[in-house]
C-alpha positions, 0 to 999 in steps of 0.5 A: 500500500502506498504510504500516502494512502494508508488509513489515518487514525485520528483519536479525539479526546475532550480537551484540557486547559493550557494551564492551571490558571483562572485565565486558561480555565476560563478560555477552556470553559468558554469553548466547552460550555458554549457547545449546544451538545453540552448545554442545550438551553436556548442560546438567548438564555444560556449565553448571558448566564455563561458569560455573566455568571459561570465564567466569572465565578467558576474559573478560579475554583476550577483552576485551584482543582486543576492545580492539585493534579497538574504535573511538571509535564502539564495536564495529565489528560494531555500527557496521556493523550500524547502517549496513547497517540505515540504508542498506538502509532508505533504499534500500528507499524505503518498499517495506519498513521495515528494522530490526536485532536481535542474537541475543545482546545488545540490541536483542534479537530479542524486543524488535525483534519486539514493537516491530514487531508493535505498530507494523505489521500487515505481514509480519515478514521475518527475515533472519539475516546469515549466508549459510552456514546452520547451526543455530548461526547461522541456526537459533537466530535463526529459533527465537528469532524464532518464539518472540518472534512467538508471544508478540507474537501475530504468529506468522502474520506471521513470514517466514523468509528466508536470504541464499543462499550464492551470491546474485548481489548478495552475491557481487558485493559480495565481488568489489567488496571483493576488487578494492578491496583489490587496487587498494590493495595493494603486492603481488599475492597468490600465493594466496587463503585463503577463511576461514569460521567453523568448527564441530564436525565432528559438527554439520556431519555432523548437518546433512547437511553443509549448512554446508560445502556452503554454504561451498563454494558461496560459494567457487566463486561468488566465484572465478568472479566474480574469475576466480581459479584454484581451485588457488591457493585454500584453503578453511579454517575459523577460530575454534575453541573447545573440545577436540572436532574441528572442521572442517579445515583450520584457517585458522591452520595454513594460514597457518603452512604456506603460505609458500614459494618460490611463496607470499610474499604471501597474501590472506585473505577471510572471506565468512561475516562480513558485518560486521567484528568480532573474528574478522576484524580481530583473528583474521585481520588481526592474528594471522593476519598475524603467523602468516604473516609468522613462518612466512616469508611477506612480506605478508598482504592482508586483504579487508574484509567486504561490510558496506554495499556497494550490491550487498549492500544490494540483495540484502537489500532484495530478500529482503523481497519474496521 
């Protein structure tokens, strides 16, 4: 195969602020929260709230949270996404070219597709790094990719692929992280919380409960892989934003009520986040642990994201060829 015509695998993650500062967080949130797929309120109602209230009050607090997880190399999400891309490209061994983009931030989907279209004549296979489908993640990535491909004259070359919620490689990678965490833990967990990013309930209903169905599918496959009983597991949802009802139970509420005679030690895994970031390291590993211990629990074991696990990388590369 001519090297110019090999498939191009474009891995798309959510994005991250450029720095753990209020100004950088404000710029990121402005793009993120202005996306109608994320907040679908009428623009005439939402944009004044976003600019007049949210972007004035929220960035300083969120920047402080980012500072608690920032590394010398920068954002954990960016560092992990870059490593996934580099390792997947090596693993592909010329069968496809692997690059990255972010739905919010740089390199943008627009810039990445324009570059790929100008350098290659092969298919452009877009894979959102979100194994559980919803319009707020996979949907908005694909829409932006279609728009970018049309502008680049490459619409006919665009291929949309998702990571299946029960993809064997993805599930195997989750199981690897589970076993690694347990091997280093001083206590075995009494209960497991499988925590996914939340959504407004009406979003999930509008989409025919596609998202919660995928979350349940991932959870069931993961529990089979680690041979863990369902009765000692809670599927929960985190990261609520705004006043309207979101999917329940909330992870924070679950962690607050779990401690008791039969649950002194809990493990939390977050399968919807394939890279570490604010929602995993700060919300679960820091604040979640504080919540559980304050409620009477003894220890919370955080199971890390799959990131560059070899089984997950194999699953990603396989998507380039279908």
